[in-house]
N, C-alpha and C positions, 0 to 999 in steps of 0.2 A: 589886579588882573595879571596873570602870568601868560604872556603870549608865547606859545610853544611853536607856532608856525604862522607865517603869512603866506597864503596861496593865491596865485593869480589864476582865476578860473571864471570865464564869462558865463558859465552855466550855473554858477552859484551852488545851490543845494541839489544834489543828484546822487545816483547810486555809488559812484566812487567815493564821494564824501561820506555818505551814510554807512557804507559797508566796509570801507578801507581806512580812510584817513581818521575819522573820529575814533574808532577802536585802536588803531595803531598809535595815535598820539595820546590816547586815554583822555581825550578832550572832555571837559565838563561844561564848556560853553562854546558857542559859535557866534562870531560877529560877522555879518555880511555888511560891508561898507560900500554902498552904491547909491548915488543921488537919485537916479531914475527909479530903481527898485523901491527905495524908501518911500517914494510918493505913490506907488502903485499898490493900493490896498488889496486888490484881488490877488496879485502875484505874491505879496507878502503873506497873505492868509494861506495860500497853497503851500508855500515853503515852510511856514510855521507848522502846518499839519504833518509834514514829512519828517520833522525832527522828533526824536523820542522825547517824552516828557522829562526824562532825567537830565536832558541837555538844555541849558539855558540859551536861548536864542535872542539876539538883538539884530534888527535890520535897520540901519541908520545911514544918513548921508555921511560921506567921507569926512567932512569937516567936524562931525560930532564925535568921532572916535576918541580924540584926546580927552573929552569930558568923561568917557567911560573908564578912564584910568582910576578915577575916584569912586566909581560905582561900587557900593558895598556888596551888592548881589554878585559881583564878579570878583570880589576880593579873594586873591589866592587861587582862583579857578584856572585850570589849564585851558587856555583859550586858543582856538583856531580862528584866525581872521581871514576872510575871503574878500578879495577885491576883483574887479573885472579886467583890470589892465595894469600895465607897468607904470603908467602915469599916476594912477591912484596909489599904488604901493609907494612910489617915490614921494608923493604928497604926504602920505601918512608919516613916513620917516622924517621928512623935512619939517613937519609940524610938531614933532616931539614924541611921536609914537614910535619908540625905538624897538627894533626886533633884531634877532640874530640870524634868522633863516628866512629866505624868500624862495618859495617853490613856484616855478613856472609850470603850471599844469595844463592850461588851455588858454591860448590867446589867438583869436581868430585872425585870418588873413584880411587885410584891407589894402587899398591901393597904395603901392609903394613899399609894401613890407616884403621881407624875405623869410623863407621857411628855414627854421633851425632844428625843428623836430617834427614828428608826425602831426602834432597838435599845437605847436607854438610858432607864431610868425612875429617878427619884430621889425620896427622901423629904425632908421639911423638914430633918431631922437630917443627911442627906447633904449638903444644900445648905450648911449651916453649916460642915461639915467641908471642903467644897470652897472656900468663902470663906476659911477659915483657911489652907489650903494656898496659895491665890492670894496672900494677904497676906504669906506667907513667901517669895514670889518663884517659886513653882512655876507653870510654864505648864500650865494645865489645858485640854484640848481634846477635842472629839468628832471621831472619825475611825474608820471601820470598816476601811479599807485605805489604804495610802499613796497610791494614785492619786486618792483623793477629796480634796477641799479640806477642810482642818481647820477646825472651827468653835470659836473661842475662847469658853470658858465665860463670860467677862466680858460677852459680848454676850447671854447668856441669863439670868444671875443678877446682880442688883445687888451690887457689891462696893465698899464705901466705903473711901476712902483709898488706892486702888490706881490 
């Protein structure tokens, strides 16, 4: 599997993914890693119907993504990985699913979070996880769709030693 981008987007499969990100990335497969969604057969079926047949889709729990690294169906495929939050992206990286780019596309507001863009809100604990990923060489950026200019997270949060 060739992970071309990990995107944080709590909406998972929707118009921006289908019409912008998949064509821009020339993605051949999409992995949605989310524990709740993976258990919801109804939502999984709906999302599966939205993806074109030529795109291989896997909707699995976060802990199962590492196992997909050996999946022959994904071997060499340009893969977009979608998670719902910063914690899940950090968990993926920490478990051995290494990626070079993390796109913050949509992260909803929750109690105690602060807004850093129109559609992205973060907690202090999220900020620490983003700093850790940046210090490991992951490019972390805000960008809703490819036609927008990406905003490097290092311009929004102080990262020492990078």
